[in-house]
C-alpha positions as CSV (number, residue, x, y, z in Angstrom):
1,M,-11.4,11.8,-18.1
2,E,-8.8,9.2,-17.7
3,T,-7.3,7.7,-14.5
4,L,-3.6,7.3,-14.2
5,V,-1.4,5.8,-11.4
6,L,1.9,7.5,-10.9
7,T,4.8,6.0,-9.0
8,V,7.5,8.5,-8.0
9,I,11.0,8.2,-6.5
10,G,13.9,10.5,-6.0
11,D,16.5,11.8,-3.5
12,D,14.5,13.6,-0.9
13,R,14.6,17.4,-0.9
14,P,12.1,20.2,-0.4
15,G,10.0,21.1,-3.5
16,L,9.4,17.6,-5.0
17,V,5.6,17.5,-4.3
18,S,5.3,21.1,-5.5
19,A,7.1,20.3,-8.8
20,L,4.9,17.3,-9.3
21,S,1.6,18.9,-8.3
22,S,2.3,22.0,-10.5
23,R,2.6,19.9,-13.6
24,L,-0.6,18.0,-12.7
25,T,-2.5,21.3,-12.1
26,A,-1.2,22.8,-15.4
27,R,-2.9,19.9,-17.3
28,G,-6.2,20.0,-15.3
29,A,-5.5,16.8,-13.4
30,L,-7.2,16.0,-10.2
31,W,-5.1,14.5,-7.4
32,E,-7.4,11.7,-6.1
33,R,-5.4,9.5,-3.6
34,S,-1.8,9.1,-2.7
35,Q,0.7,7.6,-0.3
36,L,4.0,9.6,-0.1
37,L,6.9,9.1,2.3
38,R,10.6,9.4,3.0
39,L,12.4,6.0,3.1
40,A,16.2,5.7,3.5
41,G,16.8,9.2,2.2
42,K,14.5,8.7,-0.8
43,F,11.2,10.4,-1.5
44,A,8.8,7.7,-2.8
45,G,5.1,7.5,-3.5
46,I,2.2,6.4,-5.5
47,I,-0.6,8.7,-6.7
48,E,-3.9,8.3,-8.4
49,V,-4.9,11.2,-10.7
50,V,-7.8,11.9,-13.0
51,V,-6.8,13.8,-16.2
52,P,-8.8,15.2,-19.1
53,A,-8.3,12.6,-21.9
54,P,-6.8,15.2,-24.4
55,E,-4.2,16.2,-21.8
56,V,-2.9,12.7,-21.0
57,D,0.0,12.5,-23.5
58,D,1.2,16.0,-22.7
59,L,1.0,15.3,-19.0
60,V,3.0,12.1,-19.4
61,A,5.7,14.1,-21.2
62,D,5.7,16.8,-18.5
63,L,6.1,14.2,-15.8
64,R,8.9,12.4,-17.5
65,G,10.7,15.8,-17.7
66,L,10.9,15.7,-13.9
67,G,13.7,13.2,-14.3
68,A,16.0,16.2,-15.0
69,E,15.1,17.5,-11.5
70,G,15.9,14.1,-9.9
71,L,12.4,12.7,-9.6
72,D,11.7,9.6,-11.6
73,V,8.0,9.2,-12.5
74,T,6.4,6.1,-13.9
75,V,2.9,6.4,-15.4
76,A,0.3,3.6,-15.8
77,R,-3.2,3.9,-17.1
78,A,-5.7,2.4,-14.7
79,G,-7.1,-1.0,-15.6
80,A,-10.7,-2.0,-15.7
81,S,-12.4,-1.8,-12.4
82,E,-12.6,-5.0,-10.5
83,Q,-15.6,-6.2,-8.6
84,P,-15.5,-5.0,-5.0
85,A,-14.6,-7.7,-2.4
86,A,-17.5,-9.0,-0.4
87,Q,-15.4,-8.8,2.7
88,R,-12.9,-6.1,3.8
89,L,-10.7,-7.1,6.6
90,S,-8.1,-5.4,8.7
91,L,-5.0,-7.3,9.8
92,E,-2.6,-6.0,12.6
93,L,0.7,-7.8,13.2
94,V,3.4,-7.2,15.9
95,G,6.4,-9.3,16.7
96,A,10.2,-9.6,16.8
97,D,11.6,-8.6,13.4
98,R,13.0,-11.4,11.3
99,P,13.2,-12.2,7.6
100,G,10.2,-13.8,5.9
101,I,7.3,-12.4,7.9
102,V,5.7,-10.6,4.9
103,A,6.5,-13.5,2.6
104,E,4.7,-16.0,4.9
105,I,1.7,-13.9,5.6
106,S,1.2,-12.9,2.0
107,A,1.5,-16.5,0.8
108,L,-1.1,-17.7,3.2
109,L,-3.5,-14.9,2.1
110,S,-2.8,-15.6,-1.6
111,E,-3.6,-19.3,-1.2
112,R,-7.0,-18.2,0.1
113,R,-7.6,-15.7,-2.8
114,I,-7.4,-12.8,-0.4
115,S,-5.9,-9.6,-1.8
116,I,-3.8,-7.1,0.1
117,E,-5.2,-3.7,-0.8
118,E,-3.0,-1.7,1.5
119,L,0.1,-2.6,3.5
120,A,2.1,-0.4,5.9
121,T,5.1,-1.8,7.8
122,S,7.7,-0.4,10.2
123,V,10.6,-1.7,12.3
124,T,11.3,0.0,15.6
125,E,13.3,-0.7,18.7
126,A,11.4,-2.9,21.1
127,P,10.7,-0.8,24.2
128,M,11.6,-3.2,27.0
129,A,13.1,-6.4,25.6
130,G,15.7,-4.9,23.2
131,G,16.0,-6.0,19.6
132,M,13.8,-4.8,16.8
133,L,10.0,-4.9,16.6
134,F,8.2,-5.5,13.3
135,E,4.7,-4.0,12.9
136,A,2.3,-4.3,10.0
137,H,-1.1,-3.0,9.2
138,A,-3.0,-4.4,6.2
139,V,-6.4,-3.8,4.6
140,L,-7.5,-7.0,2.9
141,A,-10.2,-7.9,0.3
142,A,-11.6,-11.4,0.7
143,P,-14.1,-13.2,-1.6
144,A,-17.7,-13.6,-0.4
145,D,-17.2,-17.3,0.2
146,A,-14.0,-16.9,2.4
147,D,-14.3,-18.8,5.6
148,G,-13.5,-16.4,8.4
149,S,-13.0,-19.1,11.0
150,A,-10.6,-21.1,8.8
151,L,-8.7,-17.9,8.0
152,R,-8.4,-17.0,11.6
153,A,-7.2,-20.5,12.5
154,A,-4.6,-20.5,9.7
155,L,-3.4,-17.0,10.8
156,E,-3.2,-18.0,14.4
157,S,-1.2,-21.1,13.5
158,L,1.2,-19.1,11.4
159,A,1.5,-16.4,14.1
160,D,2.7,-19.2,16.5
161,E,5.3,-20.3,14.0
162,L,6.5,-16.7,13.4
163,M,6.3,-15.8,17.0
164,V,4.1,-12.7,16.3
165,D,0.7,-11.5,17.4
166,I,-1.9,-11.1,14.7
167,E,-5.3,-9.6,15.0
168,L,-7.9,-9.9,12.2
169,A,-11.0,-7.6,12.2
170,D,-14.0,-6.9,9.9
171,G,-13.7,-3.8,7.8
172,A,-10.7,-1.6,7.2
173,D,-11.3,0.4,10.3
174,G,-10.2,-2.3,12.9
175,G,-13.7,-3.1,14.1
176,S,-14.2,-6.4,16.0
177,R,-14.5,-9.6,14.2
178,D,-16.5,-12.7,15.1
179,G,-14.5,-15.8,14.0
């Protein structure tokens, strides 16, 4: 069995998931994990599949054929498994929308060798104050020697500069975190 990561994008319309999943099923692929959504009139997603090794080349050809149906699919073979992070963290951020929030937060995390495993963001109208509200949820992977207190202090300082609220918690489920 071989693990593949698919990225898909196309104009949104009914039947795209069906077209994709039928080709996977025809080649004996197992749909493991995915994130699929509609953004700005486009259907976009990323999917992890496990495929019998003899079927990989034929599946790749089948998936590329979806371009004729308006769905562009890119296929990447999974890399070597990395060591699991010693610490999983959950980060929640809310504040007035402005350029640079993701760039600033991701730079701070990168400097501390903290990976972003998942990131979901949205912009909505602020309920009382008017303007737009930026919200982000991230699952982070930190090395065993990461200093939680120093990370918390750095995030709080950056949150003040960005004028946003940030909460950092142990685990990916939003449990409480002792600094």
